N, C-alpha and C positions, 0 to 999 in steps of 0.2 A: 504494500500500500504506500502511496505517496506520503511523505512526511513534510509537514509545514511547520515553520517556526516564525513567530513574530512577537514583538514586544512593544511595550508602551512605557515611556519614561515619566516618573512622578516628579516633574519639575513645575507642575501647575495643575489646576483643576481641569478635568477632561471637558472638552468642548463639543459643540455640535459638529465641528469639522472632524474631530477624532471619531465620532460615532458614525456619521454618514460616510466618511472617507475610508474607514477601516473596520471598526468594531462591529457594526451591523452585519457586514459581510462575513466576518469571522463566525458570528452566531448563526446566520441564515444559510451560509454556503459551506465555508471551509471546514467547520467541525464535523459536517456530515459526509464530506467527500474524501477526507484524508485523516491520517494520524497527526493531529494538530496539537502543538504546544504553544501556549500563550503566556507570556512572562511579563511581570512588572520589573523592568530593568533598573532597579534602584541604585546599583553601583554607578551607572552612567550619570545619575543625578549629582554625584560627588565631584564631577570635573569642573564645577564652577562654585563660587562662594555660595553657601547654603546654610540654612538653619536646620540642625539635626532633628529637632522635634517636628518641624514642618515636613521634612522628607519622610519620616516615619508615618506621619498623619496622611500625607498624600499617597504613600505607597498602599496603605490599607484602604483608603478611599478608592484608589484605582482598581485594586483587586475586587472590591465589593461592587464597583460599577461594572466591571467585566461580567460578573455573575448576574447582576441585575439586567444587563443588556442581553442576556440569553445564552451565555456560554454555559454549557452543561458539563460538569465534571465527570459524568458518565460517558461523555462522548469525546472529551478533549482533556488536556492536562493544563491546569492553571496553577502557576507558582510564582514565587518571588526569587529573583536572580541570586541575591546574596544568601539564600538558603541552600544553594547548591554549589559546593566548593569547586566543582569541576570547571566552572566558568573561569575563575581566576587561575587555577592550575594550568589550563590550556592557554590562557592569555599570554603568559610569559613566554611559552614556547613559540607562539606566533610572533611576539616581539623579536625573538631571536631569528626569525625568518624574514620579517619585513625589513625595509630599508628606511633610513631617515627621510630620504627624498619622497618616498611614497606617502609617508605620514604628513609631511609638510604640504603636499599637494591636495590634501583633503579640503574641500571648499569650506566646510563649516569651521575647520581650524583656521584657515586663512582669514575668513571674515571676522571671526571673534577675536583673533589675535590682533588684527588690524584695528578693530574698534578699541581694544584695551590699550594698544600702543598710542593711539591718538589721544587717549585720556591720560597718558603718562604712566600707565600701569603695565602689568604683565599677566600672562595666563598660567594656569597650572600645567605641570608636565603631563598630567593625566588627560588633559584635553588633546594633547598631541598624540598620545598613545592609545586613546580609547577605541580607535577603529580596530585595534588588535583584539580588544575585549569583545567588541561587537562581532568580529569574525569568530571568536571562540564560542560566543553564544550560539552561533549558527552551526559551526562545524562539529561541536560536541555531540550533536544529536543525529548526525547523518542526514541533515536536512536536504530535501530535494528542492523545495520551493520556498522563497521568501517574498511574501506580498509586500511591496513597498511603493511609496510615492516617488515622484521625480527627485526629491531632495535626498533620498537615501540610496538611489541607484549606484552612485559612486562607491559607497561602502560595500555593497554586495559585489561589485566588480573587484574591489580589493580582496574581499574574502575569497573569491574564486581564484585570484592570482596566488594568494598565499596557500590555498589548498593544493593547487597544481604544483607549485614550487616545492612544498613539503613532500608531496608524493614522489616527485622526480628525484629529490635529493635523498630521501630516507626510506623510500618504499611506500607502496600504496596504503594510505591510512584514512584519508578523508573522502567522503562523497563531495563532488564539486557541485554546489547549489546553483540555482538560477533565480534571478529576480522575476517576479510576475507583477503585472500591472492590471489588476482587475478592471474590466471595462465598466462595470456597474458602479464602481466607487466614485463618489463625488469629490470634487476639489472645492471646498468651501472657503470663500475669501472673507476677510475682515469686513464687517458691515460699514466701518468708518473709513477703511482704506482698501477698496475693492481690488487693488492690484497686488495686495499682500495676502498670504495665506492666513486663515484664522488659526493662530497658534496659541497653545495653552500657556506658553512662557511669556507672551506679550504683556505689555503694561496697559495697553489701551482697552480697558474693560468694556467701555460702551460699544465697541465693535465686535465683542466676543460673546456668543451665547454659550453658557456653560450648561452641562447636563443637569445640574442641580438648581438652575435658576428657577424661581417661582414663575408661574404662567404670566402674571402681570409684568414681571421684569422682562421676560421674553418679548411680550407685546411692545413694551416701550423701546427696547433695543431695535427691533425690526422697524418700528414706526419712525425711528430717527436715523435709519440707514441712509447713507449717502446715495443719492441718485445722480442723474445726469441732466445736462441742459436739454431743453426741448420738452415735449409732452408725449411723444409716441412711445408706446411700450413695444420695443423691438429687441430681439435676441441678437446682440452684436457685441462680442467680448472686447473688441478694440475700441469702438465708438461709444458704447454704453456699458462699461464694465459693472457699474453699480446695479443697473437693471438686470444685466445678464446674471449677476450673482444671485439676486433674488429669484429669478426664474429657475436657476439651477437648483437652488435650495427647495423651492416649491415642487419642482419636478421630482427631486430625489425623495421628498416626503410623501408624494402622492402617487408616484409611479408613472407620471406623464413624461412628456418631452418638453424641454424649454422652448423649442421652436413652435410647437403646437400651442403651448400655454400663452405665448406672447400675443397670439391672435385673439385671445379671450378677454383682454383688458384694454380699457380706454383711458385709464388713469393710473398714476403711480400709487395713489392712496388705496385703491381697491386691491392692487397687487400686494402691497405691504400688508394689508389686513388679512388677506387669504394666506399669505406666506406665514405670518405670525401664528395664525390658528393651526396651520398644518404642522408647524414646528412644535407647538404646545401639545398637540395630539400625539405626535411621534415620541416625544419625551415623557409623556404622562406615565406609561407603564414602567419605564426605566426608573423614574423618580419614586414611584410607588413600591417597586420591588426593592430599591435601594433602602427606602425607609424601613421596610419589613426586615431586611437583613441586618440593618444597624440595631434594630430592637433586640436581636438575639445574635450576637457576634460569634457564638460558639461554632455554628456550621461553617462560617467563613474560615475560621481557624483550622477546622478539620479539612476543608478543601485544600487549603494552602499546604498543610502538613502532608496530606496524601499526594498532592501534586509534586512537592519537592522530593518525596520518596521515589516516585516513579521517574522523575527527571534524573535523579542520581543513578538509578538503575540503568537508564538508557545511556547516559553520558559516560559513566565510569569506564566501561570497556574500551570505548574509543580513545578517551584521554589516557588511560593506562597504555594502550597500544602506541600512542604518540610518544609517551615518555620512553618506552623501550626503543622505538624506532630512532629517536633523536640521539640516543646514546646514554641515557641515564640508568644508573644501577638500580634494579628493583630492590625494595625494602625486604629484609629477611623476615620470614615467618608469615 
């Protein structure tokens, strides 16, 4: 059976973009068609300045929201990255295979490092090396497919390069994964900055719909969404990015197409109203299930414990094989 691995980083509250762009597909499609592992990649949250208590809180919230969104622990494996030591064990080996130049070419490192230098600061070494940890996340499980957006494609390509290089130098050890870009996944843009992705780490809260936003908050954010000059409701990403974003959100929530929906509206106000209500209805069951899971956290703890146990069982043979292949002496006994 095809194996899928994907993760979500607890650097902020999960957003409508996370849900429509990835998590909903995990629940509706991926967990039913493959041996799927979904991970809260909390170690990746340590590459930037952070509040430890907030990372713990957001990690638990992310895991709970994954379950609330429909991930079924009977069908897939849900776990927290730091609960499985094989991730960090393998990460160092892959650092020993990667080159400095490869790491420095990573777009996210280049962009964040440039921003910090402009402020007179510096970045953590882990920001440079974390693509090796991301590669370990994937390769430890013999992953076949990694569903990603455009911003993560470069990391999967690096993972492929490291797997091929390791296999050539030390003997076949890793499955070489491939990135997949699900056609049904939505790319949700910031409501206030429709040329930028709706990211959970952003500071511009008014442009971000969070999964746990109250219905009235959702309505207010959509009502204040940036639109475009003119009056016509047309689906044109270049000329009308604000309207196009609303049409894509509405289409993703209702199952329609942005092009067809554009012909049903004569005003921006009507489009915003229907989009807001569609978002409220899509998020309603997620919010309700999240509330129920928070009322009794023991089942969530059990899911994460069992998920980590299965993840360790899957990863350990591959990581142990990598240790032997690269030349490390096995522990006695």
